C-alpha positions as CSV (number, residue, x, y, z in Angstrom):
1,X,-8.1,-9.6,28.7
2,X,-5.9,-6.7,27.4
3,X,-7.2,-4.5,24.6
4,X,-5.6,-3.1,21.4
5,X,-7.0,-0.2,19.4
6,X,-5.9,-0.2,15.7
7,X,-6.2,3.1,14.0
8,X,-6.3,3.7,10.2
9,X,-6.6,7.1,8.7
10,X,-9.4,5.9,6.4
11,X,-11.3,2.9,5.3
12,X,-10.6,3.1,1.6
13,X,-9.5,0.1,-0.6
14,X,-5.9,1.5,-0.8
15,X,-2.6,0.2,0.4
16,X,-2.3,1.0,4.2
17,X,-6.0,0.3,5.0
18,X,-6.0,-3.0,3.1
19,X,-2.8,-4.0,4.9
20,X,-4.5,-3.3,8.3
21,X,-7.6,-5.3,7.2
22,X,-5.4,-8.3,6.3
23,X,-3.5,-7.9,9.5
24,X,-6.4,-7.9,11.9
25,X,-8.2,-10.7,10.0
26,X,-5.0,-12.7,10.3
27,X,-4.6,-11.9,14.0
28,X,-8.2,-12.9,14.6
29,X,-7.5,-16.4,13.3
30,X,-4.6,-16.8,15.7
31,X,-5.0,-17.6,19.4
32,X,-4.3,-14.1,20.6
33,X,-5.0,-13.1,24.2
34,X,-6.1,-9.5,23.6
35,X,-9.3,-7.9,22.4
36,X,-9.2,-5.9,19.1
37,X,-11.1,-2.8,18.0
38,X,-10.4,-1.0,14.7
39,X,-11.0,2.7,14.2
40,X,-11.2,4.2,10.7
41,X,-10.8,7.9,11.2
42,X,-12.6,8.6,7.9
43,X,-14.8,6.4,5.7
44,X,-13.8,7.4,2.2
45,X,-15.5,4.5,0.4
46,X,-14.5,1.6,2.5
47,X,-17.7,-0.5,2.3
48,X,-16.0,-3.6,0.8
49,X,-13.2,-3.4,3.4
50,X,-15.5,-3.1,6.4
51,X,-17.8,-5.8,5.0
52,X,-14.8,-8.2,5.2
53,X,-14.3,-7.2,8.8
54,X,-17.9,-7.9,9.6
55,X,-17.7,-11.3,8.0
56,X,-14.7,-12.1,10.2
57,X,-16.5,-10.8,13.3
58,X,-14.0,-8.0,14.0
59,X,-15.3,-4.9,15.8
60,X,-14.7,-1.6,14.1
61,X,-15.8,2.1,14.3
62,X,-15.9,4.5,11.4
63,X,-15.6,8.2,12.3
64,X,-15.5,11.4,10.3
65,X,-12.2,13.1,10.9
66,X,-12.1,14.9,7.6
67,X,-14.7,17.2,6.0
68,X,-15.3,18.7,2.6
69,X,-16.5,22.0,4.1
70,X,-14.5,24.9,2.9
71,X,-15.0,27.2,5.9
72,X,-12.0,27.3,8.2
73,X,-14.3,27.7,11.2
74,X,-16.3,24.6,10.2
75,X,-13.1,22.6,9.6
76,X,-11.8,23.5,13.0
77,X,-15.1,22.7,14.6
78,X,-15.3,19.4,12.8
79,X,-11.8,18.4,13.8
80,X,-12.5,19.4,17.5
81,X,-15.6,17.2,17.5
82,X,-13.5,14.3,16.2
83,X,-10.8,14.7,18.9
84,X,-13.5,14.9,21.5
85,X,-14.8,11.6,20.1
86,X,-11.3,10.1,20.3
87,X,-10.8,11.2,23.9
88,X,-14.1,9.5,24.8
89,X,-13.2,6.4,22.8
90,X,-9.9,6.0,24.8
91,X,-11.8,6.5,28.1
92,X,-14.6,4.0,27.1
93,X,-12.6,1.2,25.4
94,X,-9.5,1.7,27.7
95,X,-6.9,0.2,25.3
96,X,-3.7,-1.1,26.7
97,X,-2.1,-0.4,23.3
98,X,-2.9,1.9,20.4
99,X,-1.6,0.6,17.1
100,X,-1.3,3.5,14.6
101,X,-1.2,2.0,11.1
102,X,0.3,5.1,9.4
103,X,2.5,8.2,10.0
104,X,-0.6,10.4,9.5
105,X,-2.1,9.8,13.0
106,X,0.0,12.4,14.9
107,X,-2.9,13.8,16.9
108,X,-4.2,10.3,17.9
109,X,-0.7,9.3,19.0
110,X,-0.3,12.5,21.0
111,X,-3.7,12.1,22.7
112,X,-3.0,8.4,23.5
113,X,0.3,9.2,25.1
114,X,-1.3,12.1,27.0
115,X,-3.7,9.6,28.4
116,X,-0.9,7.3,29.4
117,X,-1.6,4.6,26.8
118,X,1.2,2.6,25.1
119,X,1.5,3.3,21.4
120,X,3.0,1.4,18.5
121,X,3.4,3.3,15.2
122,X,3.7,1.4,11.9
123,X,5.1,3.6,9.1
124,X,4.2,2.6,5.6
125,X,5.2,5.9,4.0
126,X,8.5,6.7,2.2
127,X,10.9,9.6,2.3
128,X,9.1,12.0,0.1
129,X,5.8,11.7,2.0
130,X,7.4,11.6,5.5
131,X,9.5,14.7,4.6
132,X,6.2,16.7,4.6
133,X,5.5,15.4,8.1
134,X,9.0,15.7,9.4
135,X,8.4,17.4,12.8
136,X,5.2,15.7,13.6
137,X,6.8,12.4,12.8
138,X,9.8,13.2,14.9
139,X,7.6,14.0,17.9
140,X,5.6,10.8,17.3
141,X,8.7,8.7,17.3
142,X,9.9,10.3,20.5
143,X,6.5,9.6,22.2
144,X,5.8,6.0,21.0
145,X,6.9,2.8,22.7
146,X,7.6,0.9,19.4
147,X,8.2,1.7,15.7
148,X,7.6,-0.7,12.8
149,X,8.7,0.1,9.3
150,X,7.8,-1.7,6.0
151,X,11.3,-2.0,4.5
152,X,15.0,-1.3,5.0
153,X,14.6,1.7,2.7
154,X,11.8,3.1,5.0
155,X,14.0,2.6,8.0
156,X,16.9,4.5,6.4
157,X,14.4,7.3,5.4
158,X,13.0,7.5,8.9
159,X,16.5,7.7,10.4
160,X,17.5,10.4,8.0
161,X,14.5,12.5,8.8
162,X,14.1,11.9,12.6
163,X,17.1,10.1,14.0
164,X,15.0,7.2,14.9
165,X,14.9,3.6,13.6
166,X,12.2,0.9,13.8
167,X,11.8,-2.9,13.4
168,X,11.6,-3.9,9.7
169,X,8.6,-6.2,9.0
170,X,7.9,-6.8,5.3
171,X,4.4,-7.0,4.0
172,X,3.1,-10.5,3.3
173,X,0.4,-12.2,1.3
174,X,-1.1,-15.6,1.1
175,X,1.1,-18.1,-0.8
176,X,-0.7,-19.7,-3.7
177,X,0.3,-23.1,-5.3
178,X,2.6,-22.7,-8.2
179,X,1.0,-23.1,-11.6
180,X,3.3,-23.1,-14.7
181,X,2.8,-19.9,-16.7
182,X,0.7,-20.2,-19.8
183,X,1.9,-17.7,-22.4
184,X,-0.8,-15.4,-23.7
185,X,-1.9,-15.6,-27.3
186,X,-4.1,-12.5,-27.1
187,X,-3.8,-10.0,-30.0
188,X,-2.6,-7.3,-27.6
189,X,0.0,-7.5,-24.8
190,X,-2.0,-6.2,-21.8
191,X,-0.2,-3.9,-19.4
192,X,-1.7,-2.5,-16.2
193,X,-1.1,0.0,-13.4
194,X,-2.9,-0.5,-10.1
195,X,-2.7,2.2,-7.5
196,X,-4.1,5.5,-6.3
197,X,-4.1,8.0,-9.2
198,X,-1.7,10.7,-8.1
199,X,1.7,12.0,-9.3
200,X,3.8,9.8,-7.1
201,X,2.4,6.6,-8.7
202,X,3.7,7.6,-12.0
203,X,0.9,6.7,-14.3
204,X,2.1,9.4,-16.8
205,X,5.4,7.4,-17.1
206,X,3.4,4.3,-18.1
207,X,1.4,6.3,-20.6
208,X,4.4,7.8,-22.2
209,X,6.1,4.4,-22.5
210,X,2.9,3.0,-24.1
211,X,3.0,5.9,-26.7
212,X,6.6,4.9,-27.6
213,X,5.6,1.3,-28.0
214,X,2.5,2.2,-30.1
215,X,4.7,4.5,-32.3
216,X,6.9,1.4,-32.9
217,X,3.7,-0.5,-34.1
218,X,3.7,-2.9,-31.2
219,X,0.3,-4.3,-30.2
220,X,-0.1,-3.2,-26.6
221,X,-2.9,-1.9,-24.3
222,X,-2.8,-0.3,-20.9
223,X,-5.4,-0.6,-18.1
224,X,-5.2,2.0,-15.3
225,X,-7.0,1.1,-12.1
226,X,-7.2,3.0,-8.8
227,X,-9.0,5.7,-6.9
228,X,-8.6,9.2,-8.2
229,X,-6.8,11.1,-5.4
230,X,-5.6,14.1,-7.5
231,X,-8.2,15.4,-9.9
232,X,-5.8,17.9,-11.6
233,X,-3.3,15.1,-12.3
234,X,-6.1,12.8,-13.6
235,X,-7.2,15.6,-16.1
236,X,-3.5,16.0,-17.1
237,X,-3.4,12.2,-17.9
238,X,-6.6,12.4,-19.9
239,X,-5.4,15.4,-21.9
240,X,-2.1,13.7,-22.7
241,X,-4.0,10.6,-23.9
242,X,-6.3,12.7,-26.1
243,X,-3.6,14.9,-27.6
244,X,-1.5,11.8,-28.5
245,X,-4.5,9.8,-29.9
246,X,-4.1,7.0,-27.4
247,X,-7.8,6.6,-26.5
248,X,-8.1,3.1,-28.1
249,X,-5.0,1.8,-26.3
250,X,-5.8,3.0,-22.7
251,X,-8.7,2.2,-20.5
252,X,-9.3,3.6,-17.0
253,X,-10.8,1.0,-14.6
254,X,-11.0,3.3,-11.6
255,X,-11.6,1.6,-8.3
256,X,-11.9,-2.1,-8.7
257,X,-13.7,-4.6,-6.4
258,X,-11.2,-7.4,-6.7
259,X,-7.4,-6.8,-7.3
260,X,-6.7,-10.4,-8.1
261,X,-9.2,-10.5,-11.0
262,X,-7.6,-7.3,-12.4
263,X,-4.1,-8.6,-12.1
264,X,-4.9,-11.9,-13.7
265,X,-6.2,-10.0,-16.8
266,X,-2.7,-8.6,-17.4
267,X,0.4,-9.9,-19.1
268,X,2.6,-7.6,-17.0
269,X,2.0,-5.1,-14.1
270,X,3.8,-1.7,-14.3
271,X,4.8,0.0,-11.0
272,X,6.2,3.3,-12.3
273,X,6.2,5.1,-8.9
274,X,8.6,7.8,-7.9
275,X,8.7,6.6,-4.2
276,X,7.5,3.4,-2.6
277,X,8.2,1.8,0.7
278,X,7.1,-1.8,-0.1
279,X,4.1,-2.0,-2.5
280,X,1.9,-5.0,-1.7
281,X,0.6,-5.0,-5.3
282,X,4.0,-6.3,-6.4
283,X,3.7,-9.2,-4.0
284,X,0.2,-10.0,-5.2
285,X,1.4,-10.1,-8.9
286,X,4.4,-12.3,-8.0
287,X,2.2,-14.7,-6.0
288,X,0.3,-15.6,-9.2
289,X,3.4,-16.0,-11.2
290,X,3.0,-12.9,-13.4
291,X,5.8,-10.4,-14.2
292,X,6.2,-6.9,-12.7
293,X,8.1,-4.1,-14.3
294,X,8.8,-1.6,-11.5
295,X,10.9,1.6,-10.8
296,X,14.2,0.9,-9.2
297,X,13.3,3.1,-6.2
298,X,12.5,2.9,-2.5
299,X,11.9,-0.7,-1.1
300,X,11.1,-2.2,-4.5
301,X,14.6,-3.6,-5.1
302,X,14.2,-5.5,-1.8
303,X,11.5,-7.5,-3.6
304,X,12.5,-7.6,-7.2
305,X,15.8,-9.1,-8.5
306,X,16.1,-7.7,-12.0
307,X,15.6,-10.4,-14.7
308,X,15.2,-13.1,-12.1
309,X,11.8,-12.8,-10.5
310,X,10.7,-9.7,-12.4
311,X,12.1,-6.5,-13.9
312,X,13.4,-3.1,-12.9
313,X,13.8,0.2,-14.8
314,X,15.2,3.6,-14.0
315,X,12.7,5.7,-12.0
316,X,11.0,8.3,-14.2
317,X,12.6,7.0,-17.4
318,X,9.7,6.1,-19.8
319,X,12.2,5.2,-22.5
320,X,13.9,2.7,-20.3
321,X,10.4,1.3,-19.3
322,X,9.4,1.0,-23.0
323,X,12.7,-0.9,-23.7
324,X,12.1,-3.4,-20.9
325,X,8.5,-4.0,-22.1
326,X,9.7,-4.5,-25.7
327,X,12.4,-7.0,-24.6
328,X,9.8,-9.0,-22.7
329,X,7.4,-9.0,-25.7
330,X,10.3,-10.2,-28.0
331,X,11.4,-12.9,-25.5
332,X,8.2,-14.3,-24.0
333,X,9.7,-17.7,-23.5
334,X,11.9,-16.4,-20.6
335,X,8.8,-15.5,-18.7
336,X,8.3,-19.1,-17.6
337,X,11.5,-19.1,-15.5
338,X,10.7,-15.6,-14.1
339,X,7.2,-16.8,-13.2
340,X,8.5,-19.8,-11.2
341,X,11.1,-17.5,-9.4
342,X,8.4,-15.0,-8.6
343,X,6.2,-17.5,-6.8
344,X,9.2,-18.9,-4.9
345,X,10.1,-15.4,-3.8
346,X,6.7,-15.0,-2.1
347,X,6.8,-18.5,-0.6
348,X,10.3,-18.1,0.9
349,X,10.3,-14.4,1.9
350,X,6.9,-12.7,2.0
351,X,4.2,-15.1,3.3
352,X,1.4,-13.4,5.3
353,X,1.8,-15.9,8.2
354,X,5.4,-14.7,8.8
355,X,4.2,-11.1,8.7
356,X,1.4,-11.6,11.1
357,X,3.6,-13.5,13.6
358,X,6.2,-10.7,13.6
359,X,3.6,-8.0,14.1
360,X,2.0,-10.0,16.8
361,X,5.4,-10.4,18.6
362,X,5.8,-6.6,18.5
363,X,2.3,-6.1,19.9
364,X,2.8,-8.5,22.7
365,X,6.2,-6.9,23.5
366,X,4.4,-3.5,23.9
367,X,1.6,-5.1,26.0
368,X,4.3,-6.6,28.3
369,X,5.5,-3.0,29.0
370,X,2.2,-2.3,30.7
371,X,2.8,-5.1,33.2
């Protein structure tokens, strides 16, 4: 039986690692004819994620690629030990294919190809992120046997930066039965942002939009959930909230154990990002028939048709975001049609079964190259 080693940069409950978790669990339920092993290069709080892999009897290893030590010598020593570990893993497991689940695994890609192993790289990152990795990404694309990207936007960004293009495979999620939307009669209209707390995710845009709505005497609240990735940015958010007396309207939920429970507590999800390839959180929200208000950026317009299955606003424009929210609050009856269209969008275009089948076809194509 052939072997596939899946590599994630970390085991956190964030976009790319969650995608990989869903993928390998889905593959495990299919009648695949290869053995799987998942490597998380760093733990970073992935207990829930790895518990799900255990429950599904999927083999995984957690390593320690990154360190908090400040000494340059200790950092280099730590990284050398990790690469030695990775060499040994390749020799011991002897994978026929290494599946890199992010553009970040340049060294693992290089080592794998040096050891004459086929490599498939799946790029979830957008233009702004990949621009920082341009030359490493260009070398990776030259070395690998197959490239997968998460959206047409990501493919265009990749081609612009490296000259290479990949196969587009959209993220997918489980399709839920459609239930007619019940309009909320809560005293406050509940908005939410779910994503890593860093400048790219645009939480500050959501907060500024909320201030404009509060200043207009609208009854709104904002829940912000996600792992803190940039402490300076997080402090900036808290300072803005305090200076503008918004404490009673905004609540930080931090890392949440169950995204579905969080999403169902909302009247609308905000995705005010400055760059996104294809955010799964939008698919999750649409699958339960609840509206999303998202930046018109990256791969998001490949999911959302404005005013049909959800709503778009101009990226970085909190005034436009506030306008869209206010229009929804003033015309809640239109949400029933949007809700039905949202669920149909997931059912027809973004089911997880379709995603897994397409990824599996790419994996099998790479494995055939070894024959």
